[in-house]
C-alpha positions in Angstrom: -85.2 79.9 -103.0 -83.9 79.8 -99.8 -80.1 79.1 -99.3 -79.1 77.9 -95.9 -75.9 79.8 -93.9 -72.7 78.3 -94.4 -72.3 78.7 -90.5 -75.3 76.4 -89.8 -75.9 72.9 -89.3 -78.3 70.4 -88.8 -75.7 67.4 -87.2 -74.3 68.3 -84.2 -70.2 68.8 -84.4 -69.5 66.7 -81.0 -65.6 67.9 -81.2 -67.6 70.9 -79.5 -69.4 70.6 -76.3 -70.6 73.4 -73.8 -67.5 73.4 -71.9 -65.5 73.9 -75.1 -63.7 77.4 -75.6 -65.4 78.4 -78.7 -64.3 81.8 -81.0 -67.0 83.8 -81.4 -68.0 84.5 -84.7 -66.1 87.4 -86.5 -69.1 89.1 -87.4 -70.9 88.9 -83.6 -67.6 90.7 -82.1 -69.3 93.5 -81.8 -72.6 92.2 -80.1 -70.5 90.0 -77.9 -68.6 93.3 -76.9 -71.6 95.1 -76.4 -73.4 92.2 -74.2 -70.9 89.3 -73.7 -70.3 90.8 -70.2 -73.2 91.2 -68.7 -74.2 88.9 -65.9 -77.2 88.5 -63.8 -77.7 87.8 -60.3 -78.6 88.5 -56.8 -77.6 91.8 -56.6 -78.3 92.7 -60.4 -81.9 91.0 -61.3 -83.7 94.1 -60.0 -81.6 97.1 -61.6 -81.6 94.4 -64.6 -85.2 94.8 -64.9 -84.9 98.6 -64.3 -82.7 98.9 -66.9 -84.2 96.4 -69.4 -86.6 98.8 -71.5 -83.5 101.4 -71.9 -80.8 98.5 -73.1 -83.6 97.5 -75.6 -83.7 100.7 -77.4 -80.1 101.5 -77.1 -78.6 97.8 -78.3 -81.7 96.7 -80.2 -83.1 97.8 -83.3 -86.8 99.7 -83.0 -89.5 97.2 -83.9 -90.9 98.1 -87.4 -94.5 98.5 -87.0 -96.0 98.8 -90.3 -98.5 96.2 -91.9 -99.2 95.1 -87.9 -102.5 96.0 -85.4 -101.2 95.8 -81.9 -103.0 95.1 -78.8 -102.3 95.1 -75.8 -104.6 92.6 -73.5 -104.1 93.2 -69.9 -106.7 91.1 -68.9 -105.2 88.0 -70.0 -103.6 86.5 -67.1 -100.3 88.8 -66.8 -100.6 90.4 -69.8 -100.7 89.1 -73.2 -99.8 91.0 -76.3 -101.5 90.4 -79.9 -100.0 91.3 -83.2 -102.3 90.9 -85.8 -101.3 91.4 -89.7 -103.4 94.2 -91.5 -103.7 91.7 -94.0 -103.7 88.0 -93.1 -102.3 85.2 -95.0 -102.6 82.4 -93.3 -105.2 81.5 -90.0 -102.2 80.0 -87.9 -100.7 82.0 -84.7 -97.3 81.7 -83.5 -98.0 82.1 -79.2 -94.3 83.3 -78.2 -93.0 83.4 -75.0 -90.4 85.7 -74.1 -87.1 85.0 -72.1 -85.0 86.5 -69.6 -83.6 83.7 -67.4 -86.8 83.3 -65.5 -86.0 86.3 -63.5 -86.6 89.4 -66.1 -87.7 90.4 -69.0 -91.4 91.1 -70.4 -94.0 90.0 -72.6 -93.2 93.1 -74.7 -89.8 92.3 -75.3 -90.6 90.1 -78.0 -92.6 93.0 -80.2 -89.4 93.8 -82.7 -89.4 89.9 -83.3 -93.6 89.5 -83.2 -93.9 92.5 -86.3 -91.9 91.1 -88.6 -93.1 87.6 -88.5 -96.8 88.8 -88.3 -95.6 91.1 -91.3 -93.9 88.9 -93.4 -96.1 85.7 -93.1 -99.2 86.7 -92.5 -100.3 85.5 -89.3 -100.9 86.7 -85.5 -98.1 86.4 -83.2 -99.1 86.4 -79.3 -97.0 87.2 -76.3 -97.8 86.0 -72.8 -96.9 87.6 -69.7 -95.5 85.4 -66.9 -94.6 85.6 -63.0 -91.0 85.3 -62.6 -88.4 84.3 -59.9 -87.3 84.8 -56.9 -91.0 86.7 -56.5 -93.0 83.8 -58.5 -91.5 80.5 -58.4 -92.7 77.5 -60.4 -95.3 77.0 -61.1 -96.9 79.9 -61.1 -95.3 81.4 -64.6 -96.4 78.0 -66.3 -99.8 78.0 -64.7 -100.3 82.0 -66.4 -99.1 80.6 -69.2 -101.8 77.9 -69.3 -104.3 80.7 -68.4 -103.2 82.6 -71.5 -103.0 79.4 -74.0 -106.9 78.6 -72.6 -107.7 82.1 -73.0 -106.3 82.2 -76.6 -108.5 78.3 -77.3 -111.1 80.1 -76.4 -111.0 83.4 -78.5 -109.8 81.5 -81.5 -112.6 82.1 -83.9 -113.1 85.7 -83.1 -109.7 86.2 -83.7 -109.8 84.9 -87.0 -107.5 82.1 -85.7 -107.3 78.4 -86.4 -106.9 76.9 -83.1 -105.3 73.5 -84.8 -102.5 75.7 -86.5 -100.9 77.5 -83.6 -97.3 77.0 -82.8 -95.6 77.4 -79.1 -92.9 79.0 -79.0 -90.2 80.6 -76.3 -86.6 82.4 -76.8 -84.2 81.1 -74.1 -85.3 80.6 -70.6 -89.1 81.5 -72.9 -88.1 78.6 -74.7 -87.5 76.1 -71.6 -90.7 77.3 -70.3 -92.3 76.8 -73.6 -91.1 73.3 -73.8 -92.2 72.4 -70.4 -96.0 74.2 -71.3 -96.3 71.9 -74.3 -95.3 69.0 -72.3 -98.2 70.3 -69.8 -100.7 70.3 -72.2 -99.6 67.1 -73.8 -100.5 65.4 -70.4 -104.2 67.1 -69.9 -104.8 66.8 -73.3 -107.3 68.7 -75.5 -106.2 71.1 -78.6 -102.7 70.5 -79.0 -100.5 73.2 -80.6 -99.2 71.7 -83.7 -95.9 72.6 -83.6 -92.9 73.9 -81.0 -90.2 76.8 -82.0 -87.8 76.3 -78.8 -84.9 79.2 -79.8 -81.3 78.5 -77.9 -84.1 77.1 -74.9 -83.3 76.8 -71.2 -83.6 73.1 -70.8 -82.1 71.7 -67.9 -81.2 73.0 -64.3 -78.9 70.6 -63.7 -76.4 72.4 -65.9 -76.1 74.9 -63.0 -74.1 72.3 -60.9 -71.1 72.0 -62.8 -68.2 73.9 -62.1 -66.8 73.1 -64.9 -68.9 74.7 -67.0 -69.3 77.5 -64.1 -65.4 78.2 -64.8 -66.1 78.6 -68.5 -66.9 81.8 -69.1 -70.1 81.8 -71.6 -71.1 85.1 -73.2 -74.4 86.7 -72.4 -75.0 83.9 -70.4 -73.2 82.1 -68.0 -73.3 79.5 -65.4 -73.6 81.9 -62.7 -76.8 83.8 -64.0 -78.1 80.1 -64.9 -77.2 78.7 -61.6 -79.6 82.2 -60.0 -82.1 81.7 -62.5 -82.7 78.3 -61.9 -82.8 78.9 -57.9 -85.4 81.7 -58.7 -87.3 80.3 -61.0 -87.5 76.3 -59.2 -87.5 78.1 -55.7 -84.7 75.1 -54.8 -81.6 74.3 -55.5 -80.9 73.0 -59.2 -80.7 69.5 -59.6 -82.3 68.8 -56.5 -86.2 66.7 -56.6 -87.8 67.1 -60.3 -91.5 68.3 -60.3 -93.2 67.5 -63.6 -93.1 70.5 -66.1 -90.6 72.5 -64.3 -87.5 71.3 -65.8 -88.6 69.9 -69.7 -84.8 68.6 -70.3 -85.1 66.3 -67.5 -88.4 64.2 -67.9 -88.0 60.6 -69.9 -90.7 60.2 -71.9 -91.1 62.7 -74.9 -93.0 60.9 -77.2 -96.2 62.3 -78.6 -95.2 65.9 -78.2 -95.5 67.7 -81.4 -92.6 68.3 -84.2 -90.0 70.8 -82.8 -87.5 73.1 -83.9 -84.1 74.0 -81.9 -81.5 75.8 -82.9 -78.6 77.1 -80.7 -74.9 78.2 -81.1 -71.6 76.7 -80.5 -70.7 79.0 -78.2 -73.8 79.0 -76.0 -73.9 77.6 -72.7 -77.0 75.7 -73.2 -75.5 73.7 -76.3 -75.4 70.2 -74.7 -78.7 70.2 -72.9 -80.2 71.6 -76.5 -78.6 68.8 -78.1 -79.9 66.1 -75.9 -83.3 67.2 -75.7 -83.4 67.3 -79.9 -82.0 63.9 -79.4 -83.8 62.6 -77.4 -87.2 64.2 -79.0 -86.2 62.1 -82.2 -85.1 59.0 -80.6 -89.2 59.5 -78.7 -90.2 59.8 -82.3 -90.9 63.2 -82.8 -89.8 64.9 -85.9 -86.9 67.6 -85.1 -85.5 70.3 -87.2 -82.2 71.2 -85.3 -80.2 74.4 -86.3 -76.7 74.4 -84.9 -74.6 77.4 -85.3 -70.9 77.8 -85.5 -69.5 80.4 -83.3 -72.9 81.4 -82.1 -73.2 83.3 -78.8 -76.2 83.4 -76.1 -79.0 85.5 -78.1 -76.8 85.9 -80.7 -79.7 87.0 -83.7 -80.4 90.0 -81.6 -77.7 91.7 -83.3 -78.6 93.1 -86.9 -75.9 90.6 -89.2 -76.3 88.5 -91.9 -75.9 85.3 -89.4 -79.3 86.4 -87.1 -80.8 87.3 -90.3 -80.4 83.3 -91.6 -81.2 82.2 -88.5 -84.7 83.9 -88.1 -85.2 82.7 -91.5 -84.3 79.4 -90.5 -87.1 79.8 -88.0 -89.6 81.2 -90.6 -89.1 78.4 -93.3 -90.2 75.5 -90.0 -93.3 78.3 -89.2 -94.8 78.1 -92.9 -95.2 74.3 -92.5 -97.6 75.0 -90.2 -99.4 78.2 -90.1 -101.6 77.8 -93.4 
């Protein structure tokens, strides 16, 4: 039987906020030392794009590709990585969007995560590419993803996927754009994702305008990087005019959206906005599973620690409810 990690809570600790000085969990200190001082801005983002493959190989475990079949379909939108199980257990699928603050990262960044999910749950995982800012501001990225989503629906039968059992998920900025994509799909009508998996999602551009958060040195992703990421993605100043689907955390009516899983660490810049989105989803009648991780810094689950392993197990338990 699965037992929840003692560092996890389904209820927010309102004694802590994004502006609080929260100590990194002990088992994450080594990861914090490696990653905590990184900063992405106008001067460094292109360098990070170049170095991302090498940094990933150095800092992250090599993907375990046993038991899966990997297809890189470059003809779908800007690209679509498809990871299929050698032995299928369920006909659902996960449409998983990569992170990178809307300015770095690529669709192959999800390979290790996708292989693990595919092998362990016996389902397909699809990782789509999308245009990044500042070169490709909104709505370029979300339109790319919507195109890939439509391709998946059109080809679900050929892929042996039940299009009524597809979960849309995303990591960090990928979780933010996933939330916006889900809102767009809801409004457009037709086949809907069965659930949404939002892993410490980047949801609200107004956070980037708060000086008290800029003064607080959040690890891995700070508010200086956050400001640059939002400005690059939106093509305008963060906190200015709201355009539907661009900033999912600013949408007023969240009713009718699919069940959601939202997880975030208490030392993450996105803590307050993720709490708020989870609460407003629930207030609007959406079934929400919320996980708050004591001492979790941004992207902590990419470290090979028990805290990260258990955090991913929480996500698997959620997925199991919808994919079989």
